C-alpha positions in Angstrom: 112.1 41.3 110.2 115.7 42.1 109.2 114.5 44.0 106.2 112.1 45.9 108.4 114.8 46.9 110.8 117.1 48.0 108.0 114.3 50.1 106.5 113.7 51.8 109.8 117.5 52.6 110.2 117.6 54.0 106.7 114.6 56.2 107.4 116.1 57.5 110.6 119.3 58.4 108.8 117.4 60.3 106.1 115.3 62.2 108.6 118.3 63.1 110.8 120.4 65.9 109.2 123.3 65.3 111.6 123.5 61.5 111.0 126.8 60.2 109.6 126.9 60.3 105.8 124.1 62.8 105.6 125.0 66.0 103.8 123.2 69.1 102.9 123.4 70.2 99.3 125.7 73.1 100.5 127.9 73.0 103.5 126.7 75.5 106.1 130.3 76.0 107.2 131.1 77.3 103.7 127.9 79.3 102.8 126.7 80.8 106.1 128.5 84.0 107.1 131.1 83.4 109.7 130.6 86.7 111.4 129.3 86.3 114.9 125.6 87.1 115.1 124.1 88.9 118.1 123.9 86.8 121.3 121.0 84.5 121.9 119.4 87.4 123.8 118.7 88.7 120.4 115.7 86.3 120.4 114.1 89.0 122.6 114.4 91.4 119.7 112.6 88.9 117.5 109.9 88.3 120.1 109.5 92.0 120.7 109.2 92.8 117.0 106.7 90.0 116.5 104.6 91.1 119.4 104.7 94.8 118.4 103.8 93.8 114.8 100.9 91.7 115.9 99.5 94.5 118.1 100.0 97.1 115.3 98.3 94.8 112.8 95.2 94.5 115.0 95.2 98.3 115.6 95.4 99.0 111.8 92.9 96.4 110.9 90.4 97.7 113.4 91.2 101.3 112.5 92.1 102.3 116.1 91.6 106.1 116.6 95.1 106.6 117.9 96.6 105.0 114.8 94.4 107.1 112.5 95.2 110.3 114.3 99.0 109.6 114.1 98.8 108.7 110.4 96.8 111.7 109.5 99.0 114.1 111.4 102.3 112.9 109.9 100.8 112.5 106.5 99.6 116.0 106.5 102.9 117.3 107.7 104.7 115.5 104.8 102.3 117.0 102.2 102.6 120.5 103.5 106.4 120.5 103.7 107.7 118.5 100.8 109.2 120.3 97.8 110.7 119.5 94.5 114.3 118.8 95.7 113.4 116.6 98.7 110.8 114.8 96.7 113.5 114.0 94.0 115.7 112.6 96.8 112.8 110.5 98.1 112.2 109.1 94.6 115.8 108.1 94.3 116.0 106.6 97.8 112.9 104.6 97.4 114.5 102.4 94.7 116.5 100.8 97.5 113.3 99.1 98.6 112.4 97.7 95.2 112.8 93.9 95.2 114.4 93.8 91.7 117.1 96.1 93.0 117.6 95.0 96.6 117.5 91.2 96.2 120.1 91.1 93.4 122.3 93.5 95.4 122.0 91.1 98.4 123.0 88.2 96.1 126.1 90.1 95.1 127.0 90.9 98.7 126.6 87.3 99.7 128.9 86.2 96.9 131.7 88.8 97.6 131.5 89.1 101.4 133.0 85.7 102.4 136.7 85.8 103.2 139.4 83.2 102.7 139.7 80.8 99.8 136.1 79.9 98.8 135.0 78.2 95.6 132.6 80.1 93.4 130.1 77.4 94.1 130.2 78.2 97.8 130.2 81.9 97.2 127.1 81.6 94.9 125.5 79.4 97.6 126.1 82.1 100.2 124.5 84.7 98.0 121.5 82.5 97.2 121.1 81.6 100.8 120.9 85.3 101.9 118.6 86.3 99.0 116.4 83.2 99.5 115.9 83.8 103.2 115.2 87.5 102.6 112.7 86.5 99.9 110.7 84.3 102.4 110.4 87.3 104.8 109.3 89.6 102.0 106.7 87.0 100.9 105.4 86.8 104.4 105.0 90.6 104.3 103.0 90.3 101.1 100.7 87.7 102.6 100.1 90.0 105.6 99.6 92.9 103.2 96.8 91.2 101.4 95.3 89.8 104.6 94.9 93.2 106.1 94.0 94.9 102.8 94.5 98.4 104.1 93.8 101.3 101.7 96.6 103.7 100.8 96.4 107.4 101.2 94.3 109.2 98.5 95.9 108.9 95.0 96.0 112.7 94.6 98.5 112.8 97.5 101.0 110.4 95.7 104.2 111.6 94.1 105.0 108.6 92.0 103.4 105.3 91.2 102.2 102.8 93.8 99.9 99.8 93.9 98.4 97.2 96.2 97.3 97.4 99.8 99.2 99.6 102.2 100.1 97.7 105.4 102.9 96.8 105.9 105.0 98.9 103.5 106.6 96.5 101.0 109.5 98.8 100.1 110.3 99.3 103.8 110.2 95.6 104.5 112.5 94.8 101.6 115.0 97.5 102.4 115.1 96.5 106.1 115.5 92.7 105.6 118.1 93.2 102.9 120.0 95.8 104.9 120.1 93.6 108.1 121.3 90.5 106.2 123.8 92.4 104.1 125.3 94.1 107.2 125.7 90.7 108.9 127.4 89.2 105.8 129.8 92.1 105.4 130.8 92.0 109.0 132.7 88.8 108.1 134.9 90.9 105.8 135.2 93.9 108.0 134.6 92.8 111.6 136.2 95.9 113.0 133.5 98.0 111.3 130.6 96.1 112.8 129.0 99.3 114.3 129.5 101.2 111.1 127.8 98.5 109.1 124.9 98.3 111.6 124.5 102.1 111.3 124.5 101.8 107.6 121.7 99.2 107.7 119.7 101.5 110.0 120.2 104.5 107.7 119.0 102.6 104.6 115.9 101.2 106.3 115.1 104.6 107.8 115.7 106.4 104.5 113.4 104.1 102.5 110.7 104.3 105.2 110.9 108.1 105.1 110.7 108.1 101.3 107.4 106.2 101.3 105.7 108.6 103.7 107.2 111.7 102.0 106.0 110.5 98.6 102.5 110.2 100.1 102.1 106.5 99.0 102.0 105.0 102.6 100.7 105.9 106.0 103.4 106.2 108.7 102.2 103.1 110.5 102.6 101.1 107.2 106.3 102.0 107.4 106.5 101.1 111.1 105.0 97.7 110.3 107.7 97.2 107.6 110.5 98.0 110.0 109.2 95.6 112.7 108.8 92.8 110.2 112.1 93.5 108.5 114.1 93.7 111.8 112.4 90.7 113.3 112.9 88.5 110.3 116.5 89.6 109.6 117.6 88.9 113.2 115.8 85.6 113.2 117.6 84.5 110.0 121.0 85.5 111.5 120.4 83.5 114.7 119.0 80.4 112.9 121.7 80.2 110.3 124.4 80.7 112.8 123.0 77.9 114.9 122.9 75.7 111.8 126.5 76.5 111.1 127.6 75.6 114.6 125.6 72.4 114.7 126.9 71.2 111.4 130.4 72.2 112.5 
């Protein structure tokens, strides 16, 4: 009986992350950005993005007439107005949404953004935490992408290479998630520039989304889906990690 009680107590300590003597591999106090996230009301942003993404996914999957009309109108406008210079700009901007560019950049930001005396182990942990949580959101976007299986615009409209289903836009999702998390991490170093960092994140996400439509490789609603997923996931990560940091503190 005594051995049984001891086993139960040991199991309870293992399953409870806040139990005395139970440590996470990395201390959230050291690796989670210390900048204050949006208030808990930001959960409404997460819920709103999730609901809007769900509705848009259904509309895209069922080829709702309103969605088709909007996509065809904006796609046609892009094809008729793009030129060599603006297309070159779009080709350059779209690299910010490539995973092999954006995720290493977020890793570097996570390592360098923390202030104070931090060990390189903690700094690397901070970078890996941000890049890892962003990767999960990007993977969720890929799952949704293959689940919906939407066709891209005709290949003759493309300016550049593209592959895979269209909705949601992978480049837009990547750029948005990474921009949101990077802005949050950098706010710890430059808290007085919070609004400027937020504006920069919006600009990056908007620019990459524009580039995908301008290059003719995505429908506009693909980009909208990427924005909704990226913002919802990025804000959710901020709120959850900040709550973990407070709890472990």
